[in-house]
DOMI-345543 format. One record per residue (C-alpha): residue number from 0; y, x, z. Coordinates in nm, 3 decimals, always signed. Each point is the difference from the previous one (the first is absolute). Example, Ala and Ser with C-alpha at 12.3 -4.5 7.8 and 13.67 -1.06 7.14 Angstrom:
2
[0 [-0.450 +1.230 +0.780]]
[1 [+0.344 +0.137 -0.066]]
***
This chain:
243
[0 [+7.683 -4.219 -4.622]]
[1 [-0.278 +0.249 -0.131]]
[2 [-0.227 +0.244 +0.298]]
[3 [-0.069 +0.303 +0.009]]
[4 [-0.307 +0.144 -0.060]]
[5 [+0.046 +0.081 +0.429]]
[6 [+0.091 -0.332 +0.059]]
[7 [-0.269 -0.171 -0.169]]
[8 [-0.306 +0.196 +0.192]]
[9 [+0.230 -0.097 +0.278]]
[10 [-0.016 -0.339 -0.074]]
[11 [-0.369 -0.026 -0.082]]
[12 [-0.023 +0.200 +0.351]]
[13 [-0.221 +0.251 -0.152]]
[14 [+0.235 +0.311 +0.003]]
[15 [-0.150 +0.320 +0.102]]
[16 [-0.345 -0.167 -0.009]]
[17 [-0.323 +0.019 -0.213]]
[18 [+0.083 -0.294 -0.228]]
[19 [+0.315 +0.157 -0.083]]
[20 [-0.206 +0.332 -0.126]]
[21 [-0.279 -0.230 -0.187]]
[22 [+0.260 -0.198 -0.160]]
[23 [+0.285 +0.251 -0.072]]
[24 [-0.132 +0.350 +0.077]]
[25 [-0.257 +0.260 -0.142]]
[26 [-0.263 -0.287 -0.001]]
[27 [-0.076 -0.047 -0.393]]
[28 [-0.193 -0.164 -0.200]]
[29 [-0.154 +0.136 -0.391]]
[30 [+0.084 -0.166 -0.310]]
[31 [-0.227 +0.066 -0.296]]
[32 [+0.057 -0.122 -0.318]]
[33 [-0.334 +0.035 -0.275]]
[34 [-0.077 -0.015 -0.377]]
[35 [-0.146 -0.279 -0.163]]
[36 [-0.326 +0.256 -0.070]]
[37 [+0.051 +0.004 +0.405]]
[38 [+0.148 +0.303 +0.043]]
[39 [+0.225 +0.141 +0.212]]
[40 [+0.367 -0.029 -0.154]]
[41 [+0.187 +0.138 +0.301]]
[42 [+0.028 -0.089 +0.365]]
[43 [+0.239 +0.053 +0.324]]
[44 [+0.046 +0.035 +0.369]]
[45 [+0.271 -0.215 +0.100]]
[46 [+0.118 +0.038 +0.366]]
[47 [+0.124 -0.304 +0.188]]
[48 [-0.214 -0.297 -0.038]]
[49 [+0.276 -0.227 -0.006]]
[50 [+0.004 +0.067 -0.340]]
[51 [-0.349 -0.204 -0.043]]
[52 [+0.181 -0.284 +0.105]]
[53 [+0.341 -0.042 -0.180]]
[54 [+0.066 -0.185 -0.355]]
[55 [+0.059 +0.315 -0.204]]
[56 [-0.331 +0.110 +0.031]]
[57 [-0.169 -0.396 -0.062]]
[58 [+0.203 +0.045 -0.322]]
[59 [-0.117 +0.343 -0.063]]
[60 [-0.371 -0.139 -0.046]]
[61 [+0.102 -0.314 -0.188]]
[62 [+0.236 +0.249 -0.246]]
[63 [-0.338 +0.227 +0.003]]
[64 [-0.233 -0.221 -0.099]]
[65 [+0.147 -0.257 -0.218]]
[66 [-0.170 +0.045 -0.346]]
[67 [+0.337 -0.157 -0.190]]
[68 [+0.310 +0.078 +0.093]]
[69 [+0.202 -0.319 -0.023]]
[70 [-0.132 -0.379 -0.089]]
[71 [+0.264 -0.208 -0.127]]
[72 [+0.016 -0.365 +0.170]]
[73 [-0.027 -0.283 -0.205]]
[74 [+0.303 -0.174 -0.036]]
[75 [+0.228 +0.244 +0.130]]
[76 [+0.199 +0.320 -0.066]]
[77 [-0.104 +0.157 +0.343]]
[78 [-0.272 +0.273 +0.001]]
[79 [-0.269 -0.031 +0.246]]
[80 [-0.197 +0.299 +0.108]]
[81 [-0.367 -0.011 -0.010]]
[82 [-0.169 +0.017 +0.381]]
[83 [-0.377 +0.110 -0.040]]
[84 [-0.018 -0.075 +0.412]]
[85 [+0.099 -0.301 +0.234]]
[86 [+0.318 +0.194 +0.180]]
[87 [-0.101 -0.176 +0.299]]
[88 [-0.381 +0.111 -0.015]]
[89 [+0.151 +0.397 -0.016]]
[90 [+0.246 -0.083 +0.264]]
[91 [-0.302 -0.091 +0.203]]
[92 [-0.278 +0.277 -0.072]]
[93 [+0.289 +0.278 +0.048]]
[94 [+0.088 -0.182 +0.343]]
[95 [-0.326 -0.051 +0.085]]
[96 [-0.076 +0.385 -0.039]]
[97 [+0.265 +0.118 +0.173]]
[98 [-0.096 -0.232 +0.331]]
[99 [-0.340 +0.095 +0.002]]
[100 [-0.039 +0.375 -0.090]]
[101 [-0.143 +0.210 +0.266]]
[102 [+0.249 +0.260 +0.015]]
[103 [-0.182 +0.238 +0.227]]
[104 [-0.194 +0.068 -0.329]]
[105 [+0.137 +0.220 -0.242]]
[106 [+0.352 -0.202 +0.074]]
[107 [-0.175 -0.341 -0.136]]
[108 [-0.114 +0.194 -0.334]]
[109 [+0.194 -0.300 -0.153]]
[110 [-0.057 +0.040 -0.383]]
[111 [+0.172 -0.253 -0.329]]
[112 [-0.203 +0.056 -0.338]]
[113 [+0.141 -0.162 -0.281]]
[114 [-0.253 -0.051 -0.278]]
[115 [+0.073 -0.203 -0.328]]
[116 [-0.207 -0.236 +0.090]]
[117 [+0.064 -0.013 +0.411]]
[118 [+0.105 +0.109 +0.254]]
[119 [-0.164 +0.127 +0.340]]
[120 [+0.165 +0.072 +0.338]]
[121 [-0.237 +0.154 +0.275]]
[122 [+0.063 +0.104 +0.278]]
[123 [-0.206 +0.204 +0.359]]
[124 [-0.109 -0.310 +0.275]]
[125 [-0.212 -0.016 +0.267]]
[126 [-0.308 -0.061 +0.010]]
[127 [+0.092 -0.364 +0.144]]
[128 [+0.111 -0.148 -0.335]]
[129 [-0.322 +0.035 -0.162]]
[130 [-0.052 -0.327 +0.152]]
[131 [+0.259 -0.189 -0.206]]
[132 [-0.098 +0.136 -0.338]]
[133 [-0.240 -0.268 -0.112]]
[134 [+0.172 -0.271 +0.191]]
[135 [+0.153 -0.247 -0.282]]
[136 [+0.280 -0.143 +0.201]]
[137 [-0.002 +0.164 +0.370]]
[138 [+0.240 -0.173 +0.276]]
[139 [+0.008 +0.336 +0.208]]
[140 [+0.039 +0.332 -0.026]]
[141 [+0.070 +0.323 +0.087]]
[142 [+0.233 +0.290 +0.046]]
[143 [+0.037 +0.300 +0.179]]
[144 [+0.386 -0.010 -0.062]]
[145 [+0.108 -0.292 +0.214]]
[146 [+0.359 +0.135 +0.049]]
[147 [+0.014 +0.087 -0.408]]
[148 [-0.129 -0.317 -0.074]]
[149 [+0.279 -0.144 +0.256]]
[150 [+0.293 +0.165 -0.179]]
[151 [-0.145 -0.131 -0.353]]
[152 [+0.022 -0.315 +0.125]]
[153 [+0.356 +0.064 +0.135]]
[154 [+0.109 +0.114 -0.318]]
[155 [-0.134 -0.283 -0.170]]
[156 [-0.292 +0.213 -0.234]]
[157 [-0.292 -0.218 +0.180]]
[158 [-0.082 -0.307 +0.192]]
[159 [-0.218 -0.041 +0.240]]
[160 [-0.299 +0.256 +0.033]]
[161 [-0.339 -0.105 -0.195]]
[162 [+0.161 -0.180 -0.286]]
[163 [-0.016 +0.282 -0.257]]
[164 [-0.291 -0.055 -0.129]]
[165 [+0.044 -0.384 -0.079]]
[166 [+0.327 +0.054 -0.163]]
[167 [-0.133 +0.287 -0.231]]
[168 [-0.229 -0.283 -0.106]]
[169 [+0.237 -0.279 -0.010]]
[170 [+0.183 +0.231 -0.245]]
[171 [-0.200 +0.120 -0.207]]
[172 [-0.162 -0.323 -0.058]]
[173 [+0.358 -0.212 -0.068]]
[174 [+0.082 +0.280 -0.251]]
[175 [-0.317 -0.111 -0.226]]
[176 [-0.205 +0.390 +0.090]]
[177 [-0.321 +0.091 +0.062]]
[178 [-0.074 +0.021 +0.350]]
[179 [+0.133 +0.347 +0.260]]
[180 [-0.278 +0.221 +0.053]]
[181 [-0.019 +0.126 +0.381]]
[182 [-0.227 +0.282 +0.072]]
[183 [-0.052 +0.213 +0.295]]
[184 [-0.137 +0.376 -0.044]]
[185 [-0.191 +0.142 +0.358]]
[186 [+0.137 +0.372 +0.027]]
[187 [-0.098 +0.081 +0.339]]
[188 [-0.127 -0.189 +0.328]]
[189 [+0.287 -0.101 +0.112]]
[190 [+0.243 -0.008 -0.317]]
[191 [-0.062 -0.160 -0.389]]
[192 [+0.228 -0.063 -0.293]]
[193 [+0.120 -0.334 -0.059]]
[194 [+0.111 -0.106 -0.337]]
[195 [+0.178 -0.298 -0.228]]
[196 [-0.047 -0.004 -0.344]]
[197 [+0.243 -0.237 -0.219]]
[198 [-0.080 -0.071 -0.376]]
[199 [+0.265 -0.026 -0.265]]
[200 [-0.192 -0.188 -0.243]]
[201 [+0.126 -0.337 -0.218]]
[202 [+0.036 -0.286 +0.197]]
[203 [-0.272 -0.213 +0.024]]
[204 [+0.106 -0.308 -0.198]]
[205 [-0.267 -0.228 +0.201]]
[206 [+0.005 +0.160 +0.343]]
[207 [+0.390 -0.078 -0.009]]
[208 [-0.029 -0.307 -0.168]]
[209 [-0.265 -0.123 +0.285]]
[210 [+0.214 +0.136 +0.338]]
[211 [+0.313 -0.215 -0.185]]
[212 [-0.219 -0.312 -0.021]]
[213 [-0.124 +0.060 +0.361]]
[214 [+0.347 +0.072 +0.147]]
[215 [+0.143 -0.334 -0.178]]
[216 [-0.279 -0.213 +0.108]]
[217 [-0.031 +0.129 +0.414]]
[218 [+0.390 +0.184 -0.002]]
[219 [+0.123 +0.285 +0.142]]
[220 [-0.155 +0.047 +0.357]]
[221 [+0.294 +0.204 +0.085]]
[222 [+0.208 -0.300 -0.065]]
[223 [-0.206 -0.232 +0.202]]
[224 [+0.048 +0.289 +0.249]]
[225 [+0.367 -0.012 -0.035]]
[226 [+0.013 -0.448 +0.010]]
[227 [-0.201 +0.048 +0.328]]
[228 [+0.208 +0.224 +0.137]]
[229 [+0.346 -0.198 -0.120]]
[230 [-0.170 -0.322 +0.109]]
[231 [-0.065 +0.168 +0.381]]
[232 [+0.366 +0.123 +0.031]]
[233 [+0.159 -0.313 -0.094]]
[234 [-0.284 -0.170 +0.277]]
[235 [+0.122 +0.252 +0.262]]
[236 [+0.388 -0.043 -0.092]]
[237 [-0.055 -0.396 +0.013]]
[238 [-0.185 +0.045 +0.329]]
[239 [+0.283 +0.172 +0.149]]
[240 [+0.247 -0.266 -0.120]]
[241 [-0.199 -0.281 +0.149]]
[242 [+0.071 +0.192 +0.325]]
***
């Protein structure tokens, strides 16, 4: 059964709250396309930050940056579109921009800039975010929008707070691409601009082969965690059965 927009807002418990205005109201982000010589091709404001989280927006990014329109899959009649970025990495960067923006400063100031060779996503943030800029794999994080983060998690757009940067590195390395660039620029005593750059250069075969070799040798940590969970569930059930 398809729910109305009112029912969706009520189900997420955000009807008539600031979060609904951020995701579906007048809060906007700027989308800019650049030419090869770095001149602006076009730009526009898009209202409703929910548009950033939709699969159609990721598809737009992939389509615009794709240098070759199609690539024929060897040994098959099917046609597969070439992707210059990891879908998962894009998804994570966009969700993080929404989750960590300082909305009292220029409505969050989220900007998505598409260049032929890279994408830059930036947002206004509190000064506290600077502490995480040089940490490669931080285990903690900070967000001024705890309720918004909780809503994004309920809607399955994100997981626990503090895992975003780790995941972005992981997805990029798995894709055989150059590591992402994280930057922080101070704008005042209390605020700054956080930005993430993903590159769409051709994959690094050596890096990709190294990753595959390490994964084959040590396995996927997620698989090990899932096995531990299954064992734990099994033991719990066994214990109850014994009783």
